[in-house]
C-alpha positions, 0 to 999 in steps of 0.5 A: 436409403431409408430414413434413419431412426431416432437413435441413429440420428442422435448418434450421428448428431453427437459423433459424426465428424461432418456434424461436429464440423458444421456445429463449430462453423455455426458457433464461430459465426454466431460469436462474430455476430455477437461481437459486432452487436456488443460493439454497437451496444458498447458504443450506445452505452458510451453515448449514454455515459457522455449524456450523463456526464453532461448533466442530462440526468437530473435525478442522479440514477443509481449509485455509481461504483466510486470506490477509491481504490478501484481507479488503478484496477487489479494489479496485485498478481505475482506475475505467474510467469515465474520459472521453476528453476531453483524452486527446491534444494540445490544439488550439492558437491560430494567433496564438500564437508557436511555436518555428520559423517554419514552416508550421503545420497546425491541427485543424479544427472539433471537430464535424467532427473528431468526425464523422470519428472516427465515420465512421472507426470505422464503416469499421474495424468494417466492414473487420473483419467482412469480414476475419473472413468471408474468414478463415472462407472460407479455412479452409473452402475450400482452393482459394479460399485458394490462389486468394487467395494467387496473386492477392496474388502477382500484385498485390504488385509494383504495391502496392509501387510505390504504397506507396513512392510514398505513403511518399515523399510522406508523409515529405516532408510529415511532415518539413515539418510536423515542422520547424514543430513543433520545440520549443526553449528560446526558445519555452518562454521566450516562452510562459512570459513570455506566461502570466506577464505577460498570462495568455495562454491560447493560450500556456498551451495550447502549454506543456501540449502541449509538456509532454505531448510531453516526458512521452511522449518515447520512448513509443509512445503518440502516435496518428496523430490527434496527429501534427499537434499533437505536438512534436519536442524539439530536444535534452536541454536543451529536454527538461529545461527544459519538464519543470522549468518545468511541474513548478515553475510549472504549479500557479502558472499554473493558480491565476493563471488561476483566481484561486486563492491558493497557500495554498488547498487545499480541494476545495470551491474547485474545486466552486464554480468548476465552472460558471464560464467560466474553469474550462470553458476551463481544464478540458481544460488541467488534465486534460492536465497531470495526465494527463501528470504521472501518465504521467511517474510511471509511466514514469520509473525514476530516484528523483530525478526521481520524488521531484521530480515527485511533490513538485511535483505535491502542490501540484496535489492539489485539481484531482483533485477534478474528475477522480475516475478520475485521483484513483484513479490517483494514489493507486495510483501514490503508494502504489506509490512509497511502498512500493517507493521509499526515502528522499525518494521514499517520504517525498514519496509518503507526504505526497501520500497524507496530503494526499489522505486529509485533503483529500478525502472519507472514501471516499478515506481508506478507499481510501488506508488499504486500499491502503497496508495491502495494500502494507505486507503485500506488502513485509514478507514478507521481512526483512534488515538492509537492509530493516529500516529501510524496513519500520520507516518503512512501519509508522510512516507507516502508523500516522500515516495511521491516526491521522488518523481513529482511528474509521475506522481502528479498524474496519479494524484490527478486521477485520485483527486478526480475520483474524490471530486466525482464522489463529492459531485455525486453527494452534492447532486443526490444528497443520498445517505450513502454518498454523504457517509462516503464523504464524511469518513476517515478514508475520504478525509485522509485521501484529501489530507494526503494530496494536500500534503503532497501539493504543499511539499512540492508547490514551490519547486514544481508547477502543480497549479492544476492540482491546487485548483481542483483540490481547493474547489473540492475542499470548499465543496466538502465544507459547504456540504456539511454546514451543521454544528456536528461537523465542526471537526470536518470544517476545521480540517477543511480550513486547515487544508486551505491554510496549508495550501495558501501558505505553501503556494503563496496564493491568497485563498479566502477562508474567513467566511468559513471560519466565521460561520463557526461562531454561528454555532454558539449560543448567546448565554452560558448554559450546559455543563462540561462534557466528556473529554473529546479530541478533534483529531480523532473525529470527523463528526461530533456526538449529539450530547456534546453540542449542549456542553460548555466544551463545544462553545469553547471549542467553537470560539477558540478554534475561530481565533486560532484558525483566523490567527493562522490565516492572518499570520500568512498575510500580516506583512502583506501590503493588502492586510488592512483590506483582508482584515476589515470584514472579519473584524466587523463580524468579531466586534458584532460577536463581542457585543452579543455574547454574554460569556466573559471568557469569550469576550476577553479572547475575542477582544484580545484578538481584535486588538492584536489585529487592529495594531498590525493593521495600523502598522501595515497601513502606516508603512503603506502610506510611506511608499512611493510605488503604485499597486501595479508595481508587482516587484515592489509589492512583493518586497514590501516589509520583507525585512520585518517579516524575516526578523519576525519581531512584530507583536502579532507574530508573537501573539500568533506563536502563543496561540498555536502553542495553546492549540497544540497543548489542547490537541486541536491541530492534531493533524500535523504536517 
């Protein structure tokens, strides 16, 4: 046999089965070899990463991906395994009374309908394949394309006549069918009466279909297959009537049909009913109702309607146990409304998040926690006086959610705090502008504030010592990384965090050195003019022009007095208070001697006198005791009666200082 020509070899290479089989075999072997090589490379990369983590890269290398919301991965999917059952309108019973006395068309048997759907799908696929072939031929052969265009031009007049005649027929039929499906208030009242008095399932089906039509009103989601079952809403009163009735009474109607009490909110109730005939009959109705509610929450923009809808949907939370994909969609919608809404909308959305986290499994709690944390991070990147209260609400509600399961939340908190510490280490090591900007930002500070608040709320009841240690070290690192006067608001926040952790844990955390550094920002003589009004609660960095104003000097001195007052108030009855106050008093006396501004001298002198008075009081009581410092129990009981009464002069002075600070809004980041 002679040698094959070039065209024959090319044809054999492309089309012969033996050649294709050999190519597939070679391809699989190359994949296996590549996977082994990738594993080897991954092991080498892991070793390099270990070397970097051990500090063997002094130059720092490139900036790592240290995004705060990337630590939990991408979990925002809606779980596409949602089945298509009850996706459209439900078939209704012909015996049920409808809105208008017109002729009604009903769906045929479900088996025939499903067979028709399969046939339609096959026809569409076949048409799509033929269309692709025609397009390829038109691209390759220009003469064939011109022939098709001339052929279409010749047939266009005849097609138009057929289309218009068909449209006339279909519109007439559509008008007749739509006339029989006009939704009125009388029909809604009739159906609701049948459901309440007779527990009529056909009437309930009609209500669910009418509710779906109202929720999808104005949208283009209604398919051709739903045309026979959809309703045409008569007017706005009918639209409001069906929405209000179903949101208020939908849950009660389903519970009445299933025999579930209104106080039963356990997901196990639905699990026990899954095999019952009642549940099998009502399952499509409940699913359609829940779908319509979620669609409504996605489409509506008015806060009042959203708050009303999600508040009444809260009663139907247990039904989502039977539909996990819908449950994940509800979590996503509720978290979005909680973060972006405001007032009652955020409150109702958070209540439904709390119910989902408590009613369902632990994995649902993890999902709620991760999504709310990501939403919090995404909405706290910027701050102004208008957003301050909303961010504070988001932080408090997120801490409340974390406190529902402290053990699980503490593990998530450790992951987040380690990510924050990683960003801080990168900034301390490289001192690059990008890393420093990421630390001195509202997103970073709000994350620290969140976990400080979580630890402070739960420190007394749970063992959160590992979290406390890491957070204290991280806060000290942030304060030392930004020592300049422009970062006074950030330093004040760091000291407030340390004071809060010390007060909640009962552990002494030294903050006096950080506070006294603030006095170094001031000048010795009175100079400059009063600057523009500026609130510390909405800034982490001061503008340059403000550093030369008298307001800046007053802020430095007053914040020093206030922060030291908070620190000393925690230990004013402790047996070691004389030693705690010694070094700060030395620095304050030195500042009192140096400064020439009379206003600052009076403020510092009054504070020194109050601390000295309390110091002498504790020293006198300590000299009278007979136990040794090793007696820990007696040390803890020292001056507990006086502390409970709270009538000491320093306590009263501390209260006046804090009230003045609150009026100036210095301590804006309240807890």
